Each structure stands twice: as C-alpha cells, then as structure tokens.
C-alpha positions in Angstrom: 62.6 1.8 34.4 59.0 1.1 33.4 57.1 3.0 30.9 55.2 4.9 33.7 58.4 6.0 35.5 59.9 6.9 32.1 56.9 9.3 31.4 57.2 10.7 34.9 60.9 11.5 34.4 60.1 13.3 31.0 57.3 15.2 32.1 57.4 18.2 34.3 54.4 18.6 36.2 54.5 22.5 36.7 54.8 22.9 32.9 52.0 20.2 32.3 49.5 22.1 34.7 50.4 25.4 33.2 49.7 24.4 30.0 46.3 23.2 30.9 45.5 26.7 32.6 47.0 26.2 35.9 48.5 29.7 36.6 50.8 28.7 39.0 53.2 31.0 40.6 56.4 30.2 42.6 56.3 30.2 46.2 59.4 29.0 48.0 60.3 25.5 46.7 56.9 25.0 45.5 54.4 26.5 43.2 50.8 27.7 44.2 47.7 28.4 42.2 43.9 28.3 42.3 42.7 24.6 42.5 41.0 23.6 39.2 39.1 20.9 40.9 36.8 22.9 43.2 35.5 26.7 43.4 38.5 28.7 44.7 39.1 32.1 43.9 40.2 33.8 47.2 43.1 32.0 48.5 45.4 29.8 46.5 45.1 26.6 47.9 46.6 24.4 45.1 50.3 23.5 45.7 52.5 21.8 43.2 55.9 20.4 44.4 58.5 20.1 41.7 60.7 17.9 43.9 58.2 15.1 44.1 56.3 16.0 40.7 53.2 16.0 42.9 50.3 18.2 43.6 48.1 18.7 46.6 45.2 20.9 47.4 44.7 22.1 51.0 41.0 23.0 50.2 39.4 19.9 48.6 42.5 17.5 49.2 42.9 16.6 45.6 46.4 15.2 45.2 48.7 12.8 43.4 50.9 12.8 40.3 50.7 14.0 36.6 48.5 10.9 36.0 46.0 11.9 38.6 46.0 15.3 37.4 45.3 14.5 33.9 42.7 11.9 34.5 40.8 14.5 36.7 41.3 17.5 34.5 40.7 15.8 31.2 38.0 13.4 32.4 40.1 10.4 31.1 40.7 6.8 32.6 44.0 5.7 33.2 44.6 4.5 29.7 43.6 7.7 28.2 45.8 9.5 30.5 48.7 7.2 29.8 48.3 7.7 26.0 48.1 11.4 26.3 51.2 11.8 28.6 53.1 9.3 26.5 52.6 11.4 23.4 53.5 14.7 25.5 56.7 12.9 26.5 57.4 11.7 23.2 57.5 8.1 24.5 56.4 5.4 22.4 54.2 2.6 24.3 54.7 -0.8 24.3 54.4 -2.4 20.7 50.9 -4.0 19.9 50.3 -7.3 18.4 48.8 -7.6 15.2 45.2 -8.1 16.4 45.7 -5.1 18.5 47.0 -3.1 15.7 44.2 -4.1 13.4 41.6 -3.3 15.7 43.0 0.4 16.5 43.3 0.7 12.6 39.6 -0.3 12.5 38.4 1.9 15.2 40.3 4.8 13.7 38.6 4.3 10.2 35.2 4.1 11.9 35.8 7.3 13.8 37.0 8.9 10.5 33.8 7.5 8.8 31.6 9.0 11.5 33.3 12.4 11.2 32.7 12.6 7.5 29.0 11.6 8.1 28.6 14.3 10.5 30.0 16.9 8.3 27.8 15.6 5.6 24.5 15.7 7.6 25.4 19.3 8.7 25.9 20.4 5.3 22.6 18.8 4.0 20.8 20.8 7.0 22.5 24.1 6.4 22.8 24.3 2.4 20.5 21.9 0.5 16.9 22.9 -0.5 16.1 19.2 0.6 17.2 20.2 4.2 14.3 22.5 4.8 12.3 20.1 7.0 15.2 20.1 9.4 15.7 23.8 9.3 12.0 24.3 10.1 12.2 21.9 13.0 15.3 23.7 14.4 13.6 27.2 14.1 10.4 25.9 15.8 12.8 24.8 18.8 14.4 27.9 19.0 18.0 26.6 18.4 20.4 29.4 17.0 23.4 29.1 14.6 25.9 29.0 17.6 24.2 26.0 18.8 24.0 24.2 15.5 27.9 24.6 15.0 28.7 23.5 18.4 26.8 20.5 18.3 27.1 19.9 14.6 23.3 19.3 14.2 22.3 17.8 10.9 19.5 16.5 8.8 19.3 13.2 6.9 17.3 13.2 3.6 14.2 11.0 3.1 16.4 9.0 0.7 17.1 5.2 0.6 20.9 5.6 0.1 22.0 9.0 -0.3 24.6 9.1 2.6 25.7 5.4 1.7 26.4 6.7 -2.0 28.3 9.5 -0.8 30.3 7.6 1.6 31.1 4.6 -0.7 31.2 6.1 -4.2 32.5 9.6 -3.5 34.7 8.9 -0.4 35.7 5.3 -1.0 35.0 3.6 2.2 34.2 0.0 2.2 30.7 -1.4 2.5 31.7 -3.4 5.5 33.2 -0.3 7.4 30.0 1.8 6.4 27.7 -1.0 8.0 30.3 -1.4 10.8 29.7 2.2 11.9 26.3 1.6 12.0 25.3 4.2 9.2 23.9 1.7 6.7 21.9 -1.6 6.9 22.3 -4.6 4.6 19.3 -5.2 2.3 18.4 -7.5 -0.7 18.9 -4.4 -3.1 22.1 -3.5 -1.4 22.9 -1.5 1.7 20.5 1.4 2.7 20.8 4.5 5.2 19.9 3.9 8.8 18.9 7.3 9.1 16.4 8.8 6.7 14.3 12.1 7.2 15.4 12.8 10.7 17.1 15.6 12.7 20.6 14.3 13.3 22.5 14.8 16.5 26.2 13.6 16.3 27.0 11.8 19.5 30.7 12.6 20.6 33.0 10.9 23.3 34.7 12.8 25.9 37.6 13.4 23.4 35.1 15.1 21.0 35.3 12.1 18.5 32.0 11.2 16.8 31.2 7.6 17.7 27.7 7.5 16.9 24.4 9.4 15.8 20.9 10.0 17.3 18.0 10.6 15.0 14.8 12.4 15.6 12.1 11.5 13.2 10.3 14.4 11.6 7.6 12.6 10.1 5.5 9.5 11.2 8.5 7.1 11.3 9.0 4.9 14.4 10.8 4.8 16.6 10.7 8.8 17.4 14.4 8.5 18.4 16.7 6.4 16.7 20.1 5.7 17.9 23.3 4.0 16.4 23.4 0.4 17.3 26.1 -1.2 19.3 29.1 -0.9 17.5 33.1 -1.1 18.4 32.8 2.5 19.2 29.4 3.0 20.6 27.7 1.6 23.7 24.5 3.7 24.2 24.6 2.9 28.0 27.8 4.2 28.6 27.7 7.7 26.7 26.4 11.0 28.0 25.4 13.4 25.2 27.2 16.8 25.5 29.9 15.6 27.9 32.6 16.7 25.6 31.4 20.5 25.7 30.1 20.3 29.4 33.2 18.7 31.0 35.0 22.0 31.8 31.6 23.7 33.1 30.9 20.7 35.2 34.4 20.9 36.8 34.0 24.5 37.5 30.5 24.7 39.0 31.3 21.2 40.7 27.8 20.1 39.7 26.4 18.1 36.6 22.8 18.3 35.7 21.3 15.3 33.8 18.4 16.1 31.4 16.3 13.6 29.3 16.9 14.8 25.7 19.3 16.1 23.0 17.2 19.3 22.8 17.2 19.9 26.5 20.9 19.9 26.5 21.4 22.0 23.5 18.9 24.7 24.8 20.8 24.6 28.1 24.0 25.2 26.6 22.7 27.9 24.4 21.4 29.7 27.3 24.8 29.7 29.0 24.0 26.5 31.4 26.9 24.5 30.2 27.2 21.9 32.6 24.1 19.9 31.3 24.3 16.3 29.8 21.8 13.7 28.9 21.9 9.8 28.9 20.8 8.4 25.3 17.3 7.2 26.1 18.4 4.9 28.9 18.3 5.2 32.8 21.5 6.4 34.3 24.0 3.6 34.4 27.1 2.9 36.6 29.3 3.9 33.5 27.6 7.3 33.4 28.1 7.9 37.0 31.8 6.9 36.9 32.3 9.3 34.1 30.8 12.2 36.1 32.6 11.2 39.4 35.7 12.3 37.6 34.4 15.7 37.3 32.4 16.4 40.3 30.8 14.7 43.3 27.4 16.5 42.8 24.8 15.4 40.4 21.4 16.9 39.7 18.5 14.9 37.8 16.1 17.0 35.9 14.1 14.8 34.2 10.5 15.4 33.0 7.6 16.0 35.7 5.2 13.6 34.2 4.8 10.0 35.4 7.3 8.7 32.8 9.7 11.2 33.8 9.3 10.6 37.5 9.6 6.8 36.8 12.8 7.5 34.7 14.1 9.4 37.8 13.5 6.5 40.0 15.2 4.1 37.6 18.1 6.4 37.6 18.4 6.5 41.3 17.9 2.7 41.6 20.8 2.2 39.2 22.9 4.4 41.2 22.2 2.6 44.3 22.2 -1.1 43.1 25.1 -0.7 40.6 27.6 -0.1 43.5 26.2 -2.5 46.1 28.9 -5.2 45.5 31.6 -2.5 46.1 29.6 -1.6 49.3 28.8 1.8 48.1 25.0 1.6 47.5 23.6 2.9 50.8 22.5 6.3 51.6 24.5 8.4 54.4 24.2 11.8 55.6 27.0 14.3 55.3 28.4 16.8 57.7 26.0 19.4 56.1 23.0 17.3 56.5 22.6 16.5 52.8 21.5 12.9 52.2 23.7 11.3 49.6 24.6 7.8 48.2 27.7 6.3 49.6 29.6 6.3 46.3 31.0 9.7 46.4 28.2 11.3 44.5 25.6 13.7 46.1 22.3 13.2 44.4 19.6 16.0 44.2 16.3 16.3 42.1 15.3 19.3 40.2 11.4 19.6 40.3 10.1 20.8 36.9 6.7 22.6 36.5 4.1 19.9 35.5 3.9 19.4 31.7 7.1 21.3 31.1 10.5 20.0 29.7 13.7 21.4 30.8 14.3 23.0 27.5 10.7 24.9 27.6 11.6 26.1 31.2 15.2 27.3 30.1 14.0 29.0 26.8 10.9 30.8 28.4 12.6 31.8 31.7 16.1 31.1 32.4 16.0 32.8 35.8 13.3 30.2 36.9 15.6 27.3 35.8 18.5 28.6 37.8 15.8 28.9 40.7 14.8 25.5 40.2 18.3 24.1 40.3 19.1 26.1 43.6 16.1 24.7 45.1 16.7 20.9 44.1 15.5 18.6 46.7 17.7 15.8 48.5 17.1 12.5 46.9 15.4 11.2 49.9 12.6 13.9 49.9 12.1 12.9 46.3 11.5 9.1 47.3 8.9 10.1 49.8 7.0 12.1 47.5 7.2 9.7 44.6 6.3 6.8 46.7 3.2 8.4 48.2 2.0 10.2 45.2 -1.6 9.2 44.4 -2.1 7.3 47.5 -4.8 7.9 50.1 -3.1 8.2 53.4 -6.7 7.7 55.1 -6.8 4.2 53.6 -5.1 1.8 55.7 -4.2 -0.5 52.9 -2.8 2.2 51.0 -0.7 3.5 54.1 0.6 -0.1 54.2 1.8 0.1 50.7 3.6 3.5 51.3 5.2 2.2 54.2 6.3 -1.2 52.2 8.1 1.2 49.6 9.7 3.5 52.3 10.9 1.3 54.9 13.7 -0.3 52.9 14.9 3.3 52.2 14.7 4.3 55.7 16.8 1.2 56.9 19.6 2.4 54.7 19.8 5.8 56.4 22.3 6.4 59.3 20.8 7.3 62.9 20.5 10.9 62.7 19.0 11.0 59.3 16.8 8.1 60.0 15.2 9.9 62.9 14.7 13.0 60.9 13.0 11.0 58.0 10.8 8.9 60.4 9.3 12.0 61.5 8.5 13.1 58.0 7.0 9.6 57.2 4.8 10.1 60.2 3.6 13.6 58.7 3.1 12.1 55.2 1.4 8.9 56.3 -0.3 9.5 59.5 1.2 6.4 61.0 2.7 6.7 64.6 6.4 7.1 64.7 6.6 4.1 67.2 5.2 1.9 64.6 7.5 3.0 61.7 10.3 2.3 64.1 9.0 -1.2 64.9 8.8 -2.1 61.2 12.5 -0.9 60.8 13.7 -3.0 63.5 11.8 -5.9 62.2 13.4 -5.5 58.7 16.8 -5.5 60.0 18.1 -9.0 59.6 21.3 -10.3 61.4 23.6 -9.9 58.3 22.1 -6.4 58.0 22.7 -5.6 61.5 26.4 -6.5 61.3 26.9 -4.5 58.2 25.3 -1.6 59.9 27.5 -2.1 62.8 30.6 -2.2 60.6 29.5 1.2 59.1 28.3 3.3 62.3 28.8 6.7 62.0 30.3 6.8 58.5 33.1 9.3 57.6 33.0 11.7 54.7 34.4 10.4 51.6 38.2 10.2 52.0 40.4 12.3 50.0 42.9 10.5 47.5 46.1 9.3 49.1 49.0 11.9 48.9 51.7 11.7 46.8 55.1 10.6 47.9 57.3 13.3 49.9 60.7 12.9 48.3 62.3 10.9 45.5 64.5 8.9 47.9 65.3 5.2 49.0 61.9 5.5 50.9 60.2 6.0 47.5 61.6 2.5 46.5 60.7 0.9 49.8 57.1 2.3 49.5 56.8 0.9 45.9 58.1 -2.5 46.9 55.8 -2.6 49.6 52.6 -1.5 47.8 53.6 -3.9 45.1 53.8 -6.9 47.4 50.8 -5.9 49.2 48.8 -5.6 45.8 50.0 -9.1 44.9 48.6 -10.6 48.2 45.4 -9.0 47.7 45.1 -10.3 44.1 46.0 -13.6 45.1 44.1 -13.9 48.5 40.5 -12.3 48.5 40.3 -12.1 52.3 43.3 -9.7 52.3 41.1 -6.9 51.2 38.7 -7.4 54.1 41.6 -7.6 56.6 43.1 -4.5 55.4 39.9 -2.6 55.5 39.3 -3.8 59.0 42.6 -2.8 60.2 42.4 0.8 58.7 39.0 1.3 60.1 40.4 0.6 63.6 43.2 3.3 62.9 40.6 5.8 61.8 38.2 5.1 64.6 40.9 5.5 67.1 42.0 9.1 66.0 38.7 10.1 64.1 39.7 13.7 63.1 43.1 12.7 61.5 41.6 9.3 60.1 39.1 11.4 58.2 41.9 12.5 56.0 42.5 8.8 54.9 40.5 6.2 53.5 39.9 2.6 54.9 40.3 0.7 51.7 43.2 -1.0 50.0 42.8 1.4 47.1 43.6 4.3 49.5 47.0 3.0 50.1 48.1 2.5 46.6 49.9 5.5 44.8 51.4 4.0 41.7 49.2 4.6 38.8 49.6 1.2 37.4 49.1 -0.5 40.7 45.8 1.8 41.1 44.7 0.7 37.4 45.2 -2.9 38.3 43.1 -2.8 41.4 40.3 -0.7 39.7 40.2 -3.5 37.0 40.1 -6.2 39.9 37.2 -4.2 41.7 35.3 -3.7 38.4 35.3 -7.7 37.9 32.0 -9.2 38.7 32.4 -11.2 42.1 31.8 -14.4 40.5 34.6 -14.0 37.9 37.2 -12.8 40.2 40.2 -15.2 40.5 40.1 -17.5 43.6 43.4 -19.5 43.0 46.8 -19.1 41.2 45.6 -20.6 38.0 42.5 -18.2 37.5 44.7 -15.3 38.7 47.0 -16.0 35.9 44.2 -16.3 33.4 42.6 -13.1 34.8 45.7 -11.1 34.4 45.9 -11.8 30.5 42.7 -10.0 30.1 44.0 -6.8 31.5 46.0 -5.5 28.4 49.4 -3.9 28.3 51.1 -2.4 30.3 48.9 -3.8 33.2 49.4 -7.5 32.2 53.3 -7.1 32.4 53.1 -5.3 35.6 50.6 -7.8 37.3 52.6 -10.8 36.2 55.7 -9.0 38.0 53.6 -8.5 41.0 52.5 -12.2 41.3 56.0 -13.5 40.7 57.0 -12.1 43.9 54.9 -14.5 45.9 56.0 -18.1 45.1 54.2 -19.3 47.9 53.6 -23.0 49.0 49.8 -24.1 49.2 50.0 -24.5 53.1 51.7 -21.0 53.6 49.2 -19.0 55.7 51.4 -16.0 56.6 50.1 -13.6 53.9 47.5 -12.0 56.1 50.2 -11.1 58.7 52.3 -9.8 56.0 49.6 -7.8 54.2 48.8 -6.0 57.5 52.5 -5.1 57.9 52.5 -3.8 54.4 49.4 -1.8 55.2 51.0 -0.2 58.4 54.3 0.8 56.4 52.2 2.4 53.7 49.7 4.2 55.9 52.5 5.6 58.1 54.3 6.8 55.1 51.0 8.7 53.9 50.8 10.2 57.3 54.3 11.3 57.4 53.8 12.8 54.0 50.9 14.7 55.0 52.8 16.1 58.0 55.7 17.2 55.9 53.3 19.1 53.6 51.8 20.9 56.4 55.4 21.8 57.6 56.0 23.0 54.2 52.9 25.0 54.4 53.9 26.6 57.9 56.8 28.2 56.1 54.7 30.2 53.9 52.2 31.4 56.5 52.0 34.8 58.5 48.6 34.4 59.6 48.6 33.4 63.1 45.0 31.7 63.2 46.0 29.8 60.0 49.4 28.6 61.7 47.4 27.4 64.9 45.1 25.5 62.7 48.0 23.8 60.7 49.7 22.9 64.0 46.7 21.5 65.5 46.5 19.2 62.2 50.3 18.2 62.8 49.6 17.2 66.3 46.7 15.1 65.5 48.5 13.4 62.6 51.6 12.9 64.7 49.3 11.0 67.4 47.8 9.0 64.5 51.2 8.1 63.3 52.3 6.9 66.8 49.4 4.2 67.0 50.8 2.7 63.5 53.4 0.1 64.9 55.2 -2.6 63.1 54.9 -5.9 64.9 58.0 -7.8 66.2 59.9 -10.0 64.0 58.4 -13.5 63.6 60.4 -16.4 64.8 58.3 -18.9 62.8 58.3 -17.3 59.2 60.8 -15.3 57.3 60.3 -11.6 58.0 58.7 -9.4 55.7 61.3 -6.8 55.9 63.8 -9.1 54.8 62.0 -10.2 51.8 61.5 -6.7 50.6 65.2 -5.8 51.5 64.2 -3.4 54.2 66.1 -5.1 57.2 
C-alpha cells in the first residue's frame, strides 16, 4: 500500500467534509448536502458515498476523492493536499534527504522571521509616536481598524536599521537569514533595512503565512511601491494579494475580482466585497489564473480606467491567452449562454470604471455603484473592440486599416456563431463592410490554422472532472493497473497523448449529449491523485524540455520529488520495451477504452442511486433520459479483438 492509499484508508470523507463545513445528512446509503463549489441553496445536489470514499455534485459535476475535495476547498495543489491529509490521518510522509530537510528548515525560519517582522511593523504603526505618518495616510484613505487588523498593515520607520537591529539583536536571527528574507540589504557599514518610511502591506500565501512585504512610499522615495525581492518564499509573479482572505468568498460567489493595488483590495474587503484580490504590480500570469481556477471559473478584471490601466488590462488578457497556447487552451470560444470566454476554463469579464477613478474610490464613495459596475461587466471581446478602436478616426482609411489589423486576429479565434455576431459589431464600429471583413478573415486562416479549427469545430463546454470509482472491488485494481499503464505509455511516447485525444473526441462527437459529461484529454481518464499530479507536472514542462526517449524520461522523473518520483519510476518499469516495438499506440487506445467505459458505467451507477431517492416524476424522467444516453455511449466503446501478432494487453495487465 502506497502513502496515497494509506491516507485514503485512514480518512473518512464524510467526517472530512463535515469538518470543513459540509453539513451533510444521511440519505439511504449516501450523504447529501449543499455543494460548496457552486451557489446551491434550494435542492441539495452534493452527494458523498462512504462505500467508495468519493463525492459527486449533480449540479456542477464536481467529483473525486478526499484529495480532490481538499484541493478545491482549500485552494491547494496536490502537494499541499497530501501534506494536510497526511497530518490529519497521522501518517508520516516519506523521509526527506538532508538537502530537503535543510531547505524545509530554512523556509520555516524565513516564514518565522517574516511573521515577526509583520507584527513589528504593525506595532510601530499602531503604538509608536514615530508611526504617525502611517496613521495619517491610513486615515486619509479611510481604512478602519478592522481592516488594519485583518491585513496586518504596518509602518516602517524612517531609520537605517531599526528593523534589522530588532530582528538581529533582540530576536537573535542571523544576518544571513534576515537578508535572505529580503528584509535587509548588505552595505559597507553593515546591513540596513530595505523598507524605510513606508506603509507596509504584509503579503501572505493562500495558507495565511507571511512570505513577503509591499511598501508604499510616504515621502518622495522611489519607487513608489517596493516589494520584497525574489526569495525562496516569494515570487512576485505567482502571488495574489488578499487571496488568503478572499478564498472562501470567491468560491461562494463563484467570481474573483482582480484589482490593481493593495488599497483597492483592502477597501473592497472593508465594505463587504471579499472576493477581491490583486497582483503585485505585474500583469496577470498563468500562475495567478491557475490559483483562481481552483476556486472559480469566472474572473473579473477591474483595473484603472486610464490609459495605463487599459494597457494593464490588455497585458493581463494577452497573458491569459498566450500562457496556455501550448496546451491548446488559449483560444476564445462561446458558451451555451453566449458568453465569450477563453478556452482555459475561465470566463473573463471587464469591469468598466468611471474615468479617473480607482476601484477603492468608487467603493468607498458608493458601494451600490460598485455592485452595479460588477453586474454590468463587459464580455472580454467587447473590451477588445473598444480598446483597439479607441482614439482612432473611423473615417480615415488608414486608421480603419489599423483597427482591422488589431481586431482580425481576435475574430479568427472565435467559433462560427460568435464570429458572425462580432463581424457585424466590427462593421458598425469601423464602417467597413462585413463582406470585406470576412474576406480578410479567410485570408488570415493558414492551412495549419484551418486544420486546428476543424479539429475544434463546435467546441463543447468544459468537461467536468472524471467521476470517482464506483465500488471498492477487483474492478478498482483493474482500473488502477490500466490507468498506470496508459500513463506510462503517454510519458514514454509523446504521440500517445494525441492519439487518445483523437479517440475520445470521436466517441464524444458520436453521442454529443453524453459526451459533454466527459473530457477528451488523457487527463480526463486519470483518477488516481498521484497519476494526476504526475501528468500535470508533465503538461507544465515546456515542450522543448519534455522527455523524448527513455534516458531523458528517467532524468525528468528525478526532478519530480517524492512521492511522485517513486510512483513514476514504478510506472516506467512496467514497459520494458524493445526499440522496434510499435504496439504502444494500439495498447494505449485499449487502455483508454477500458477507462472511459468504466467512467460511463460509474456515472450510470450514480444516476441509478439517485433514482432510488427521487419521488418527483419530472426529475425521474430526466435521470432516465441521461441513463439511456449514457448506455448508448457505453455501447459504442468496444475492445478490439485479441492480436495474433503481439501479446495481448489484457494478459499483460492480468485481466485475461
């Protein structure tokens, strides 16, 4: 039994979910409650199955194991969920080597130093007479005591080494650690404080640990805003200010609002808008979006209305679009509700602010107006059209051409229905005839782009997570072996991923209604948390660094860290292939058929369980319709005949 299985065996998912505010009640053999992952206050749609230690929501289709629940509920990655559940289960994780233990100890010291520094800055602001400049600034911005306490706002004295002396002489921290935390800078006369005469905003990770600081100059010092430099704890492009306090509100509202500055976030929270966060002076990054995706699928951008704010919004949108291009997720698509969204599971909307006013000014002066602006937020494509035509004279042919040069690439990324709508919009904005716009679109679509668009015709809504196993039986072991073998093939042979995607897309296209419940990627077949984590690490590896042969694969596996490295090594050991062995694609497709059929049958089983609890005839008929569709979907998934040329995969997996 590996550490994942041991944790699962020692954690009761019902107790776990109830301890996190689940409020479950027994209903037959399962437990039901309101889903914590989407607004749901009328009919309990969230089901937890003690027999399989899994959950499933019939409303938003969230599903999985205790690991999946913790990652979504706490906004953690797999490693964080593993550590949390291991501690809860009283299980000691794999011992670390000396270098890892030293690094962990160092990180713990830096977190401790940052925590002490945050309390020091806060004490200076609130209690010392020399903290008056900070208190005056706070009063001018209308920040109350509750917000000061919640965000632990502080002030750094206009003094060369006041903090350093406190940390080194009074608290006993080493010079090296104080410098490594980014709180002091080496100098000829000894280390001196990095932050001087600044209002201090402690920056915390999602767990609430202080990992860095932002300082706003109160005098003429430059830069106006100063952040902790890159440290073992702090990477500016990966942190969202206020996320530790906003996490639950984002999940409840199913909406995250991104503003520009510290005070914007603080003011929003002070006035009850607690789903607001901010990047640290950078455009939105892929890391930011990945953090928010664990909590919501809707992100609103509310950057300043001036030219600089508009450019920042455009940079953020371009980052979201381009950061996921290598994963095939950077295009814009249209949802069933007609909302233009980016094809990375995130709907983007733009909050239009009144000219010359920051979010904090709007919120402080008129909270009702802010709420109205949020509700009236524009689809991302509308913002692009406005931004790319702003300041241009649409009666000037040269400026008309410039507008089209900016807009045509965006139009080419839309699917057919949305494209027709926005071609008409562009015709209105620019005065150019729609026939000309369509001709320009056709000229832009190169052969490679045509193939890509054909492959993605009529994209389905984002697939739900794969359902959890139905029962703890020999089928579970069969599924696990099959899943492990498929993942090993995909890691060793890059073409497997493309083959599986093509196969699953064919299945989904034949039975579109049922197919919309399941994704068409290899990741949608994986249910074991370790396997999911390994595959996520593979997809996160830049294309040029991904392994292409057995030797580079072994080297890549060593970079994963435990327990992923051990699991990946065990996967690869199942292959033992000759260089001329070409049956891997055939076997990968067999694995995919087995796993997909198991998923479909598990969904049918859950619907049958649901039927036993229903007495509403309309709902019963709806569930029966889903079961018929899924049964037809399952029938089309057939295993090929045994090969007379190669040993059969079923023999290899002990499934003969």
